[in-house]
C-alpha positions as CSV (number, residue, x, y, z in Angstrom):
1,M,168.4,102.5,115.2
2,G,166.7,100.7,118.0
3,L,165.2,103.9,119.3
4,T,164.0,104.9,115.9
5,S,162.2,101.6,115.3
6,A,160.4,101.9,118.7
7,R,159.2,105.4,117.8
8,K,157.9,104.2,114.5
9,I,156.0,101.3,116.1
10,R,154.4,103.6,118.6
11,M,153.3,106.0,115.9
12,I,151.8,103.1,113.9
13,C,149.9,101.9,117.0
14,N,148.6,105.4,117.6
15,N,147.4,105.7,114.1
16,C,145.7,102.3,114.4
17,W,143.9,103.6,117.5
18,N,142.8,106.8,115.7
19,L,141.4,104.7,112.8
20,R,139.6,102.3,115.1
21,F,137.9,105.0,117.2
22,P,136.0,106.8,114.4
23,S,135.2,103.4,112.8
24,A,133.6,102.3,116.1
25,L,131.6,105.6,116.2
26,L,130.2,105.1,112.7
27,F,129.3,101.5,113.5
28,V,127.4,102.4,116.7
29,F,125.5,105.3,115.1
30,G,124.5,103.0,112.3
31,L,122.8,100.6,114.7
32,T,121.1,103.2,116.8
33,G,118.0,105.4,116.2
34,C,117.5,109.1,116.4
35,N,116.3,109.0,120.0
36,T,119.3,107.0,121.2
37,C,121.9,108.3,123.7
38,V,125.5,106.9,123.3
39,T,128.1,107.1,126.0
40,F,131.9,106.6,125.3
41,T,134.6,105.6,127.7
42,S,138.1,105.5,126.1
43,N,141.5,104.7,127.5
44,P,144.0,104.9,124.7
45,P,147.1,103.9,126.6
46,T,145.6,100.5,127.4
47,G,143.8,100.2,124.1
48,T,140.3,99.9,125.4
49,L,137.1,101.5,124.3
50,G,133.7,101.3,126.1
51,I,130.4,102.2,124.4
52,V,127.0,102.2,126.1
53,A,123.8,102.9,124.0
54,S,120.4,103.5,125.6
55,D,117.0,104.3,124.2
56,P,115.4,106.9,126.4
57,R,111.7,108.0,126.3
58,P,111.4,110.6,123.4
59,V,111.3,114.1,124.6
60,C,108.2,114.9,122.5
61,T,105.2,112.6,122.4
62,L,102.0,113.0,120.3
63,T,99.0,114.1,122.3
64,K,96.1,111.6,122.0
65,M,93.1,113.2,120.3
66,N,89.6,112.4,121.5
67,A,86.2,112.5,120.1
68,A,82.9,113.2,121.9
69,V,80.2,110.6,121.3
70,R,76.5,110.6,122.2
71,T,74.5,107.3,121.8
72,Q,71.0,106.9,120.5
73,L,69.1,103.6,120.5
74,A,65.8,102.9,118.7
75,A,63.9,100.1,116.9
76,E,62.0,100.2,113.6
77,P,58.2,100.0,113.9
78,V,57.2,96.4,114.2
79,C,54.4,95.2,111.9
80,S,52.4,98.4,111.8
81,S,49.7,96.5,109.8
82,C,49.3,93.8,112.5
83,V,46.1,94.0,114.5
84,G,45.0,92.6,117.9
85,S,47.3,90.2,119.7
86,G,49.8,90.2,116.8
87,Q,51.0,93.7,117.6
88,V,54.4,94.0,119.4
89,Q,54.0,96.7,122.0
90,H,57.4,96.6,123.8
91,I,60.9,95.4,123.2
92,F,62.9,95.3,126.4
93,I,66.6,94.8,126.7
94,S,68.7,95.0,129.9
95,I,72.0,96.8,129.2
96,R,75.3,96.3,131.1
97,G,77.5,98.3,128.7
98,M,78.3,99.3,125.1
99,E,81.7,99.3,123.5
100,L,83.5,100.1,120.3
101,N,86.7,98.5,118.9
102,S,88.8,99.6,115.9
103,S,89.5,96.0,114.9
104,A,86.8,94.1,113.0
105,T,88.2,90.8,114.5
106,A,88.8,91.9,118.1
107,H,88.4,89.2,120.7
108,D,86.1,89.5,123.7
109,D,89.0,90.0,126.0
110,S,90.8,92.6,123.8
111,P,92.1,95.6,125.8
112,D,91.1,98.0,123.0
113,W,87.3,98.1,123.7
114,E,86.2,101.6,124.4
115,E,83.2,102.0,126.7
116,L,80.4,104.4,125.7
117,L,78.0,104.1,128.6
118,P,78.5,104.9,132.3
119,A,80.6,102.3,134.2
120,E,77.9,101.9,136.9
121,L,75.7,100.0,134.5
122,E,78.0,97.0,135.1
123,Q,76.8,96.9,138.7
124,K,73.3,98.3,138.1
125,P,72.0,97.3,134.6
126,L,69.4,99.4,132.9
127,Q,66.4,97.9,131.2
128,I,64.9,100.0,128.4
129,D,62.1,99.7,125.9
130,L,63.3,100.2,122.3
131,L,59.9,101.2,121.1
132,E,59.6,104.2,123.4
133,S,61.8,107.3,123.6
134,N,64.2,107.5,126.5
135,L,62.4,110.6,127.8
136,A,59.0,108.8,127.9
137,Q,60.6,106.0,129.9
138,G,62.5,108.4,132.3
139,V,65.8,106.6,131.5
140,Q,67.5,109.3,129.4
141,E,70.2,110.0,132.0
142,P,72.7,107.3,130.9
143,F,72.3,108.2,127.3
144,E,72.5,112.0,127.7
145,R,76.1,111.6,128.9
146,T,78.8,112.2,126.3
147,A,81.5,109.6,126.1
148,H,85.1,110.6,125.2
149,I,87.0,108.0,123.2
150,P,90.2,108.1,121.1
151,A,89.4,109.6,117.7
152,G,89.7,107.3,114.8
153,I,87.9,104.6,112.8
154,Y,86.0,101.8,114.5
155,R,84.8,98.6,112.9
156,Q,83.0,96.7,115.7
157,L,80.4,97.5,118.3
158,R,78.9,95.3,121.0
159,L,76.0,95.8,123.3
160,R,76.5,93.7,126.5
161,L,73.2,92.5,128.1
162,V,72.1,90.7,131.2
163,P,71.6,87.1,130.3
164,N,68.1,85.6,130.2
165,Q,69.4,82.9,132.5
166,P,71.5,84.8,135.0
167,T,73.9,83.3,137.5
168,I,74.2,84.2,141.1
169,E,77.1,86.6,140.2
170,D,75.1,88.5,137.6
171,R,73.8,92.0,138.5
172,L,70.1,92.4,137.7
173,P,67.9,95.4,136.8
174,E,65.7,96.8,139.7
175,K,62.5,96.3,137.6
176,N,61.7,93.6,135.1
177,P,58.6,93.8,133.0
178,C,59.7,90.6,131.2
179,D,58.9,88.5,134.3
180,S,59.6,84.7,134.4
181,G,63.3,85.3,135.1
182,K,64.0,86.7,131.7
183,F,65.5,90.1,131.2
184,N,65.3,90.6,127.4
185,C,61.9,90.1,125.8
186,I,59.1,91.4,123.7
187,V,55.6,92.0,125.0
188,M,52.6,91.5,122.7
189,A,49.3,93.4,122.7
190,D,47.5,90.6,124.6
191,G,50.2,90.8,127.4
192,S,52.0,87.6,126.4
193,I,55.8,87.7,126.8
194,Q,58.4,86.0,124.7
195,P,62.2,86.1,125.5
196,L,64.5,87.4,122.9
197,L,66.9,84.9,121.3
198,L,70.4,85.4,122.7
199,D,73.5,83.4,122.9
200,E,73.4,82.5,126.6
201,G,77.1,81.8,126.7
202,L,77.7,85.4,125.4
203,P,74.7,87.6,126.0
204,E,75.4,90.5,123.7
205,L,74.3,92.0,120.4
206,R,77.3,92.7,118.1
207,I,77.5,94.9,115.1
208,T,80.3,94.4,112.7
209,S,81.5,96.4,109.6
210,G,78.9,94.8,107.4
211,K,76.1,96.5,109.3
212,M,77.8,99.9,109.5
213,E,77.2,102.7,107.1
214,G,80.3,102.9,105.0
215,A,81.7,99.7,106.6
216,S,83.1,101.6,109.6
217,L,82.4,104.4,112.0
218,L,84.5,107.5,111.9
219,F,85.0,109.8,114.9
220,P,87.2,112.7,114.0
221,P,89.2,114.5,116.7
222,D,87.6,117.4,118.6
223,T,84.2,116.8,117.2
224,H,80.8,115.9,118.7
225,T,79.1,112.9,117.0
226,D,75.8,111.0,117.4
227,L,76.2,107.2,117.2
228,I,72.8,106.0,115.9
229,I,71.9,102.4,116.4
230,E,68.7,101.1,114.9
231,W,67.3,97.7,115.8
232,K,64.9,95.6,113.9
233,L,62.9,92.7,115.3
234,V,63.0,89.5,113.3
235,W,61.7,86.0,113.8
236,E,64.1,83.0,113.6
237,W,63.6,79.3,113.8
238,T,65.2,77.6,116.7
239,S,65.0,74.1,118.2
240,S,65.6,72.6,121.6
241,A,65.1,69.2,123.2
242,D,62.4,70.4,125.6
243,K,60.5,72.8,123.3
244,G,61.1,71.4,119.8
245,V,61.2,73.6,116.7
246,R,59.7,77.1,117.1
247,L,59.8,80.7,116.0
248,V,61.4,83.1,118.4
249,P,62.1,86.9,118.3
250,A,65.6,88.2,117.7
251,L,67.2,91.5,117.1
252,V,69.3,92.6,114.1
253,S,70.8,96.0,113.7
254,N,72.7,98.6,111.7
255,T,74.5,101.7,112.8
256,K,75.7,105.1,111.5
257,V,77.2,108.3,112.8
258,R,76.0,111.9,112.5
259,R,77.9,115.0,113.3
260,I,76.3,117.2,115.9
261,T,76.0,120.8,114.9
262,L,76.7,123.8,117.1
263,D,73.1,124.7,117.6
264,E,72.4,121.1,118.7
265,L,75.1,121.3,121.3
266,G,73.0,124.0,123.0
267,T,69.9,121.8,123.1
268,R,68.9,120.4,126.4
269,E,69.5,116.6,126.3
270,D,66.0,115.9,127.7
271,E,64.6,117.6,124.6
272,V,66.3,115.3,122.2
273,V,63.8,112.7,121.0
274,N,65.5,109.4,120.2
275,D,62.6,107.5,118.6
276,F,62.9,106.2,115.1
277,H,60.1,108.3,113.5
278,S,61.6,111.6,114.7
279,R,65.1,110.8,113.4
280,Q,63.6,109.6,110.1
281,A,61.7,112.9,109.7
282,H,64.9,114.9,110.6
283,D,67.0,113.0,108.1
């Protein structure tokens, strides 16, 4: 009888082990994902079960799709009815970079800003006149390059400029028609120069979704797209302790995208005219 009882107890214990093992398997698989590796170590005589789960890198990853972007800058004609010294002949801005962000609320130090212009502008800023075509100024080279950015929808753009009151660390353009230590300005017909109104703590011009056609900019994958930025000169009241209340020039802007056709891709970049009137006639 004693032997029979022992055999029964052993059989019951083995059955308990057989029940616990599949139950443990189901529990582990319920907690893990599809890309999870599970390793089992069992030792039935001692009643132990070891399970190690790991989450390796997926075998298949999605390829990041890019879009090709070409940038065009221009300003609307300024007071075409003005005569004499009231005419604005030049709008100079000194560019250090231009970036897009998919978030409408991205911070300045967000890692998701995508650069559109050559990186060397950070060390060697480019000063351009928004009232002349790039070809006429001989500065088309940075803008004829095509930038490749992740395809998608972008809701914020910023144009980073050289501050009008640069520090010792700031890189400066080689030439400066603005004179007087300013690097972003307008030049009137009589030769007088007025600096553009900028936030000196953050010298940049920013375009958010409210100034974008359709409230965002779409760059589909494997396409070539023109990013068209049109600036408009306005006058704003400002006040300071040393100069009092006065009107100063400032820039506001809007932007849109335009798909580049196959025949345009074969056009030499130095034949593409970027001034506002030519694009207006084309549209």
